[in-house]
C-alpha positions in Angstrom: 80.2 -1.2 9.3 81.3 -1.5 12.9 82.7 1.8 14.3 85.2 1.3 17.1 86.8 4.6 18.1 84.9 7.1 20.2 85.1 10.0 17.7 83.9 7.9 14.8 81.0 6.6 16.9 80.0 10.2 17.7 80.1 11.3 14.1 78.3 8.2 12.9 75.5 8.8 15.5 75.2 12.5 14.5 75.0 11.5 10.8 71.2 11.0 11.3 69.0 14.1 11.3 66.6 12.7 13.9 69.5 12.0 16.3 71.0 15.4 15.7 67.6 16.9 16.5 67.4 14.8 19.7 70.8 16.1 20.8 69.8 19.7 20.0 66.6 19.3 22.1 68.5 17.6 25.0 71.0 20.5 25.0 68.1 22.6 26.3 67.5 20.1 29.2 66.9 16.5 30.2 63.8 14.8 28.9 61.9 11.6 29.4 61.9 9.2 26.4 58.1 9.8 25.8 58.7 13.6 25.9 61.7 13.2 23.6 59.6 11.1 21.2 56.7 13.6 20.9 57.6 15.5 17.7 58.6 12.4 15.7 56.3 10.3 13.5 57.8 7.0 14.6 57.1 4.3 17.1 58.5 4.4 20.6 60.6 1.4 19.6 62.2 3.4 16.8 63.0 6.2 19.3 64.6 3.7 21.6 66.8 2.5 18.7 68.0 6.1 18.0 68.7 6.6 21.7 70.7 3.3 21.8 72.9 4.6 19.0 73.3 8.0 20.9 74.0 6.1 24.1 76.6 3.8 22.5 78.4 6.9 21.1 78.4 8.4 24.6 76.2 11.3 23.6 73.4 10.5 26.0 72.8 8.6 29.2 69.7 7.0 30.7 70.2 6.4 34.4 68.8 3.0 35.5 65.9 3.2 37.9 62.2 3.4 38.0 60.2 4.7 35.0 60.0 7.3 33.6 63.7 7.4 32.8 65.3 10.7 32.0 67.6 11.1 29.0 70.6 13.3 29.6 73.0 14.8 27.1 76.7 14.0 27.9 79.1 16.9 27.2 82.2 14.7 27.0 81.3 13.3 23.5 80.6 16.8 22.2 84.0 17.9 23.5 85.6 15.2 21.4 84.0 16.7 18.3 84.8 20.2 19.3 88.5 19.4 20.0 88.8 17.6 16.6 87.1 20.5 14.7 89.2 23.1 16.5 92.5 21.3 15.7 91.6 21.2 12.0 90.1 24.7 12.0 93.4 26.0 13.4 95.4 24.3 10.6 93.2 25.7 7.9 93.3 29.2 9.4 97.1 29.1 9.5 97.2 28.1 5.8 94.9 31.0 5.0 97.0 33.4 7.0 100.1 32.3 5.0 98.2 32.7 1.7 97.0 36.2 2.8 100.7 37.1 3.5 101.8 35.9 0.1 99.0 37.7 -1.6 99.7 40.9 0.3 103.3 40.7 -0.7 102.3 40.2 -4.3 100.0 43.2 -4.2 102.8 45.3 -2.7 105.0 44.2 -5.6 102.4 45.3 -8.1 101.9 48.7 -6.5 105.1 50.4 -7.5 107.9 48.1 -6.7 109.7 46.9 -9.8 111.2 43.4 -9.7 111.7 42.9 -13.4 109.5 41.0 -15.7 108.7 38.2 -13.3 105.3 39.6 -12.3 104.3 41.2 -15.6 103.8 38.0 -17.5 101.8 36.3 -14.6 98.2 35.4 -15.6 95.6 37.6 -14.0 93.7 36.2 -11.0 89.9 36.0 -11.0 88.6 39.4 -10.0 91.6 41.3 -11.3 90.0 42.0 -14.7 89.2 45.5 -15.7 85.5 46.0 -15.4 85.3 49.0 -17.7 
């Protein structure tokens, strides 16, 4: 599967727990590849493969130059994820607020306002049963 858009590349890169751990560690500060590889039971070549995926997703950068090269976390890719999540979180929260308003209106109807038989025949919601 070839991922072409930036957000999909970021999510694909973060799908792997080792790469997520590398991103978490780099959020605390830049590190050399050998330092970044220390906690993992894998070859340095495997670490470089993970870094290449993170780099292609725009999550990290490794400036060219003399060894040892430092790996740096790039905030822009994380901002893409944050923006996407916030947009969807806002939509879900708006839906829940509308649901809360409807439920509050229904509770108001049940607490003394008589609107005929329309609410009396309604099935009970979970949690409305008498616990006696």
